[in-house]
MARNUPA-395277 format. One record per residue: z, x, y of N, C-alpha, C in turn; residue number from 1; residue in one letter. Coordinates in nm, 2 decimals. Atoms other than C-alpha are relative to their C-alpha. Example, Ala and Ser with C-alpha at 12.3 -4.5 7.8 and 13.67 -1.06 7.14 Angstrom:
2
ATOM    npz    npx    npy   capz   capx   capy    cpz    cpx    cpy   i aa
ATOM   0.00   0.09  -0.12   0.78   1.23  -0.45   0.00   0.09   0.12   1  a
ATOM   0.00  -0.09  -0.11   0.71   1.37  -0.11   0.08  -0.08   0.11   2  s
***
This chain:
151
ATOM    npz    npx    npy   capz   capx   capy    cpz    cpx    cpy   i aa
ATOM  -0.12   0.05  -0.03   3.64  13.11  15.20   0.11   0.09   0.06   1  m
ATOM  -0.10  -0.10  -0.06   3.93  13.26  15.41   0.10   0.03  -0.09   2  k
ATOM  -0.11  -0.06   0.07   4.18  13.48  15.25   0.11   0.04   0.09   3  q
ATOM  -0.11  -0.05  -0.08   4.52  13.55  15.39   0.01   0.15  -0.01   4  f
ATOM  -0.01  -0.15   0.01   4.56  13.91  15.49   0.15   0.04   0.03   5  e
ATOM  -0.13  -0.03  -0.03   4.93  13.89  15.58   0.09  -0.12  -0.01   6  s
ATOM  -0.10   0.11   0.02   5.25  13.68  15.55  -0.02  -0.07   0.14   7  v
ATOM   0.02   0.08  -0.12   5.19  13.60  15.93  -0.11  -0.09   0.00   8  e
ATOM   0.11   0.09   0.02   4.86  13.45  15.83   0.04  -0.12  -0.07   9  d
ATOM  -0.06   0.11   0.08   5.03  13.24  15.58   0.09  -0.09   0.08  10  i
ATOM  -0.09   0.07  -0.08   5.30  13.13  15.82  -0.08  -0.07   0.11  11  l
ATOM   0.08   0.06  -0.10   5.04  13.06  16.09  -0.07  -0.12  -0.06  12  d
ATOM   0.08   0.10   0.06   4.84  12.85  15.85   0.10  -0.12  -0.03  13  f
ATOM  -0.10   0.11   0.02   5.16  12.65  15.73   0.05  -0.06   0.13  14  a
ATOM  -0.05   0.06  -0.13   5.27  12.60  16.09  -0.12  -0.09   0.05  15  i
ATOM   0.11   0.08  -0.04   4.92  12.47  16.17  -0.01  -0.13  -0.08  16  g
ATOM   0.00   0.13   0.08   4.93  12.23  15.87   0.12  -0.09   0.04  17  l
ATOM  -0.11   0.10  -0.04   5.27  12.10  15.99  -0.03  -0.07   0.13  18  e
ATOM   0.04   0.06  -0.13   5.14  12.04  16.34  -0.10  -0.11  -0.04  19  q
ATOM   0.10   0.10   0.03   4.84  11.86  16.18   0.08  -0.13  -0.06  20  d
ATOM  -0.07   0.11   0.05   5.09  11.65  15.98   0.07  -0.08   0.11  21  a
ATOM  -0.06   0.06  -0.11   5.29  11.57  16.30  -0.10  -0.09   0.06  22  v
ATOM   0.10   0.08  -0.07   4.97  11.45  16.47  -0.05  -0.12  -0.08  23  d
ATOM   0.04   0.11   0.10   4.87  11.25  16.15   0.10  -0.11  -0.01  24  f
ATOM  -0.10   0.09   0.01   5.19  11.07  16.12   0.02  -0.08   0.13  25  y
ATOM   0.00   0.07  -0.13   5.20  10.99  16.49  -0.11  -0.10   0.02  26  k
ATOM   0.13   0.09   0.00   4.85  10.84  16.46   0.03  -0.12  -0.09  27  q
ATOM  -0.03   0.10   0.09   4.96  10.64  16.16   0.11  -0.10   0.06  28  l
ATOM  -0.11   0.08  -0.06   5.27  10.52  16.35  -0.06  -0.10   0.11  29  a
ATOM   0.07   0.08  -0.09   5.05  10.40  16.63  -0.09  -0.11  -0.06  30  r
ATOM   0.08   0.10   0.07   4.83  10.21  16.39   0.07  -0.08  -0.11  31  n
ATOM  -0.07   0.07   0.11   5.10  10.08  16.16   0.00  -0.15   0.01  32  a
ATOM   0.01   0.15   0.00   5.08   9.71  16.06   0.14  -0.06   0.00  33  v
ATOM  -0.13   0.05   0.00   5.45   9.66  16.02   0.10   0.08   0.08  34  t
ATOM  -0.10  -0.09  -0.07   5.75   9.78  16.23   0.07   0.09  -0.09  35  p
ATOM  -0.06  -0.09   0.09   5.91   9.92  15.92  -0.09   0.13  -0.03  36  d
ATOM   0.07  -0.12   0.03   5.62  10.15  15.84  -0.03   0.08   0.13  37  m
ATOM   0.01  -0.08  -0.12   5.58  10.24  16.21   0.13   0.10   0.01  38  k
ATOM  -0.12  -0.08  -0.01   5.94  10.36  16.19   0.00   0.11  -0.11  39  q
ATOM   0.01  -0.09   0.11   5.87  10.54  15.85  -0.09   0.12   0.05  40  v
ATOM   0.09  -0.10  -0.04   5.57  10.72  16.00   0.06   0.09   0.11  41  f
ATOM  -0.06  -0.08  -0.11   5.76  10.83  16.31   0.11   0.09  -0.06  42  e
ATOM  -0.09  -0.08   0.06   6.04  10.96  16.10  -0.07   0.11  -0.08  43  q
ATOM   0.08  -0.10   0.06   5.79  11.16  15.89  -0.05   0.10   0.10  44  f
ATOM   0.05  -0.10  -0.12   5.65  11.31  16.22   0.12   0.09   0.04  45  a
ATOM  -0.11  -0.08  -0.04   5.99  11.41  16.31   0.05   0.11  -0.10  46  r
ATOM  -0.02  -0.10   0.11   6.05  11.58  15.97  -0.09   0.11   0.00  47  e
ATOM   0.10  -0.10  -0.01   5.73  11.76  16.00   0.02   0.09   0.11  48  e
ATOM  -0.04  -0.09  -0.11   5.84  11.89  16.34   0.11   0.09  -0.04  49  i
ATOM  -0.10  -0.09   0.06   6.14  12.03  16.16  -0.05   0.10  -0.08  50  g
ATOM   0.06  -0.09   0.08   5.93  12.19  15.90  -0.07   0.11   0.09  51  h
ATOM   0.07  -0.10  -0.08   5.72  12.35  16.17   0.11   0.10   0.07  52  k
ATOM  -0.10  -0.07  -0.08   6.04  12.47  16.36   0.06   0.11  -0.10  53  a
ATOM  -0.06  -0.10   0.12   6.18  12.63  16.02  -0.11   0.11  -0.01  54  r
ATOM   0.10  -0.11   0.03   5.85  12.82  15.96  -0.01   0.08   0.13  55  l
ATOM   0.01  -0.08  -0.12   5.83  12.94  16.33   0.12   0.09   0.01  56  s
ATOM  -0.11  -0.09  -0.01   6.18  13.07  16.31  -0.02   0.11  -0.10  57  e
ATOM   0.02  -0.10   0.10   6.10  13.26  15.99  -0.10   0.11   0.06  58  v
ATOM   0.10  -0.08  -0.06   5.79  13.40  16.16   0.07   0.09   0.12  59  k
ATOM  -0.05  -0.07  -0.11   5.98  13.50  16.48   0.11   0.09  -0.04  60  e
ATOM  -0.11  -0.09   0.03   6.28  13.66  16.31  -0.05   0.10  -0.11  61  k
ATOM   0.05  -0.10   0.10   6.06  13.84  16.05   0.08   0.02  -0.12  62  g
ATOM  -0.07   0.00   0.12   6.24  13.74  15.75  -0.09   0.02  -0.12  63  l
ATOM   0.09  -0.03   0.11   5.98  13.88  15.52  -0.06   0.14   0.01  64  y
ATOM   0.07  -0.13   0.01   5.80  14.19  15.41  -0.09   0.00  -0.13  65  d
ATOM   0.09   0.03   0.11   5.50  14.13  15.19  -0.13   0.09   0.03  66  m
ATOM   0.12  -0.07  -0.01   5.19  14.34  15.11  -0.11  -0.10   0.00  67  k
ATOM   0.11   0.09   0.00   4.85  14.17  15.18  -0.06  -0.03  -0.13  68  p
ATOM   0.07   0.02   0.14   4.71  14.21  14.83   0.08  -0.11  -0.09  69  e
ATOM  -0.08   0.10   0.08   4.99  13.99  14.70  -0.05  -0.15   0.04  70  e
ATOM   0.03   0.14  -0.04   4.84  13.68  14.88  -0.15  -0.02   0.01  71  v
ATOM   0.14   0.00  -0.03   4.46  13.76  14.89  -0.08  -0.10  -0.08  72  n
ATOM   0.08   0.11   0.07   4.36  13.50  14.62   0.04  -0.14   0.04  73  n
ATOM  -0.04   0.14  -0.05   4.52  13.20  14.80  -0.12  -0.05   0.08  74  l
ATOM   0.11   0.07  -0.05   4.24  12.97  14.89   0.04  -0.12   0.08  75  q
ATOM  -0.04   0.10  -0.10   4.27  12.75  15.20  -0.05  -0.14  -0.05  76  i
ATOM   0.07   0.12   0.03   4.04  12.48  15.06   0.09  -0.08  -0.10  77  a
ATOM  -0.08   0.07   0.09   4.30  12.40  14.79   0.11  -0.09   0.07  78  d
ATOM  -0.11   0.07  -0.07   4.54  12.26  15.06  -0.05  -0.09   0.11  79  y
ATOM   0.05   0.09  -0.10   4.31  12.06  15.28  -0.03  -0.14  -0.05  80  l
ATOM   0.05   0.14   0.04   4.24  11.69  15.28  -0.11  -0.03   0.09  81  v
ATOM   0.12   0.01  -0.08   3.89  11.62  15.41   0.00  -0.13   0.08  82  s
ATOM   0.01   0.13  -0.07   3.95  11.25  15.51   0.08   0.01   0.12  83  i
ATOM  -0.07   0.00  -0.12   4.05  11.20  15.86   0.04  -0.15   0.04  84  r
ATOM  -0.04   0.15  -0.03   4.25  10.89  15.98  -0.08  -0.05   0.11  85  p
ATOM   0.08   0.07  -0.10   4.07  10.64  16.19   0.08  -0.12   0.04  86  s
ATOM  -0.07   0.13  -0.05   4.19  10.34  16.40  -0.03  -0.12  -0.08  87  p
ATOM   0.04   0.12   0.08   4.01  10.09  16.17   0.03   0.02  -0.15  88  n
ATOM  -0.04  -0.01   0.14   4.17  10.23  15.85   0.09  -0.10  -0.04  89  m
ATOM  -0.09   0.10   0.06   4.33   9.99  15.63   0.13   0.06  -0.04  90  t
ATOM  -0.13  -0.06   0.03   4.70  10.02  15.55  -0.01   0.07  -0.13  91  y
ATOM   0.01  -0.06   0.14   4.61  10.09  15.19  -0.06   0.14   0.01  92  a
ATOM   0.06  -0.13  -0.02   4.38  10.37  15.29   0.09   0.10   0.08  93  d
ATOM  -0.08  -0.08  -0.07   4.63  10.51  15.53   0.11   0.06  -0.10  94  a
ATOM  -0.10  -0.04   0.09   4.89  10.52  15.25  -0.06   0.11  -0.11  95  l
ATOM   0.07  -0.09   0.09   4.64  10.69  15.01  -0.02   0.13   0.07  96  v
ATOM   0.02  -0.11  -0.08   4.56  10.94  15.28   0.12   0.08   0.01  97  l
ATOM  -0.12  -0.07  -0.02   4.92  11.02  15.34   0.05   0.05  -0.14  98  a
ATOM  -0.03  -0.06   0.13   4.98  11.06  14.96  -0.07   0.13  -0.02  99  m
ATOM   0.08  -0.12   0.02   4.70  11.31  14.94   0.04   0.11   0.08 100  k
ATOM  -0.05  -0.10  -0.08   4.82  11.50  15.24   0.13   0.06  -0.05 101  r
ATOM  -0.13  -0.05   0.04   5.17  11.53  15.10  -0.01   0.07  -0.13 102  e
ATOM   0.02  -0.07   0.12   5.04  11.63  14.76  -0.06   0.14   0.03 103  k
ATOM   0.06  -0.13  -0.04   4.83  11.91  14.92   0.12   0.09   0.06 104  a
ATOM  -0.12  -0.08  -0.06   5.14  12.02  15.12   0.09   0.05  -0.10 105  a
ATOM  -0.09  -0.04   0.11   5.35  12.03  14.81  -0.06   0.12  -0.08 106  f
ATOM   0.07  -0.10   0.08   5.09  12.24  14.62   0.00   0.13   0.08 107  k
ATOM   0.00  -0.13  -0.09   5.07  12.48  14.92   0.14   0.07  -0.01 108  l
ATOM  -0.14  -0.06   0.01   5.45  12.53  14.93   0.04   0.06  -0.13 109  y
ATOM  -0.03  -0.05   0.14   5.48  12.56  14.56  -0.07   0.15  -0.03 110  m
ATOM   0.07  -0.12   0.01   5.21  12.83  14.56   0.06   0.12   0.09 111  d
ATOM  -0.06  -0.10  -0.09   5.37  13.01  14.85   0.14   0.05  -0.05 112  l
ATOM  -0.13  -0.05   0.05   5.71  13.01  14.68  -0.02   0.09  -0.11 113  s
ATOM   0.02  -0.10   0.12   5.56  13.19  14.38  -0.04   0.13   0.05 114  e
ATOM   0.05  -0.13  -0.05   5.42  13.46  14.61   0.11   0.06   0.10 115  r
ATOM  -0.10  -0.05  -0.10   5.74  13.50  14.83   0.06   0.12  -0.03 116  a
ATOM  -0.05  -0.13   0.02   5.87  13.84  14.87   0.15   0.02  -0.02 117  p
ATOM  -0.15   0.00   0.02   6.24  13.76  14.85   0.05  -0.14  -0.03 118  d
ATOM  -0.05   0.12   0.04   6.47  13.49  14.74   0.01  -0.10   0.12 119  r
ATOM  -0.03   0.08  -0.12   6.54  13.36  15.10  -0.14  -0.08   0.03 120  e
ATOM   0.13   0.06  -0.03   6.16  13.30  15.16  -0.04  -0.10  -0.11 121  m
ATOM   0.04   0.09   0.10   6.11  13.15  14.82   0.08  -0.13   0.00 122  k
ATOM  -0.09   0.11  -0.03   6.40  12.92  14.88  -0.06  -0.10   0.11 123  a
ATOM   0.06   0.08  -0.12   6.24  12.81  15.21  -0.12  -0.08  -0.04 124  l
ATOM   0.11   0.08   0.04   5.91  12.72  15.05   0.04  -0.10  -0.10 125  f
ATOM  -0.04   0.10   0.09   6.07  12.55  14.76   0.06  -0.13   0.06 126  l
ATOM  -0.05   0.11  -0.07   6.27  12.34  14.99  -0.10  -0.09   0.08 127  s
ATOM   0.10   0.08  -0.06   5.97  12.24  15.19  -0.09  -0.07  -0.11 128  l
ATOM   0.08   0.07   0.10   5.78  12.16  14.87   0.07  -0.12  -0.05 129  a
ATOM  -0.07   0.12   0.04   6.06  11.92  14.77   0.00  -0.10   0.09 130  i
ATOM   0.01   0.10  -0.11   6.06  11.75  15.10  -0.13  -0.06  -0.01 131  e
ATOM   0.13   0.06   0.00   5.69  11.70  15.07  -0.02  -0.09  -0.11 132  e
ATOM   0.02   0.09   0.12   5.71  11.56  14.72   0.08  -0.12   0.02 133  s
ATOM  -0.07   0.12  -0.02   5.98  11.32  14.84  -0.08  -0.10   0.10 134  k
ATOM   0.09   0.08  -0.08   5.74  11.21  15.12  -0.11  -0.08  -0.08 135  h
ATOM   0.10   0.06   0.08   5.47  11.15  14.86   0.05  -0.12  -0.08 136  k
ATOM  -0.06   0.11   0.08   5.70  10.94  14.65   0.02  -0.12   0.09 137  l
ATOM  -0.02   0.12  -0.10   5.79  10.73  14.95  -0.12  -0.08   0.02 138  r
ATOM   0.13   0.06  -0.02   5.42  10.66  15.01  -0.04  -0.07  -0.13 139  f
ATOM   0.04   0.06   0.12   5.36  10.59  14.65   0.09  -0.13  -0.03 140  e
ATOM  -0.10   0.12   0.01   5.66  10.34  14.64  -0.06  -0.11   0.09 141  l
ATOM   0.06   0.10  -0.10   5.51  10.17  14.96  -0.13  -0.05  -0.05 142  e
ATOM   0.13   0.04   0.04   5.17  10.16  14.81   0.02  -0.10  -0.13 143  y
ATOM  -0.03   0.08   0.11   5.31  10.01  14.48   0.06  -0.14   0.06 144  d
ATOM  -0.07   0.12  -0.04   5.52   9.75  14.67  -0.10  -0.09   0.08 145  e
ATOM   0.08   0.08  -0.10   5.26   9.64  14.94  -0.14  -0.01  -0.03 146  y
ATOM   0.14   0.02   0.03   4.91   9.70  14.80  -0.02  -0.03  -0.15 147  v
ATOM   0.02   0.04   0.13   4.93   9.70  14.42   0.05  -0.13  -0.04 148  l
ATOM  -0.06   0.13   0.04   5.15   9.40  14.39  -0.08  -0.13   0.07 149  r
ATOM   0.09   0.10  -0.06   4.91   9.20  14.62  -0.13  -0.02  -0.08 150  d
ATOM   0.13   0.01   0.08   4.62   9.26  14.37   0.03  -0.05  -0.13 151  n
***
């Protein structure tokens, strides 16, 4: 398994995950079964673009100074969701996949906040973790409302 060698590696990984999330939510928006959920998925794509921009800014401005050994045990597999969206995915499956992605993102940002070299970076990762947990909650509420209540 890949280990991070520097903060730049961590930020590049997180930026890549945010781009994956943008692509994921755009695809879900294209396949949404209701106009409301299309709008929700499009909004989430925009929020993930904002996350990516914040991380890119931190990387570009160099607002960090961390030694590689402080992050060597961070395992990428802990933050990946193996299921890929497909055009024939049911609405329930899309919501489950979205919840899993948001949970993985939350865990990533919480772990990164624990390894942050300073308060500013810790606050950045904590704020991203909170945003991801709000996304997960939104999908859980949607799942409860439109999937569980129908069964």
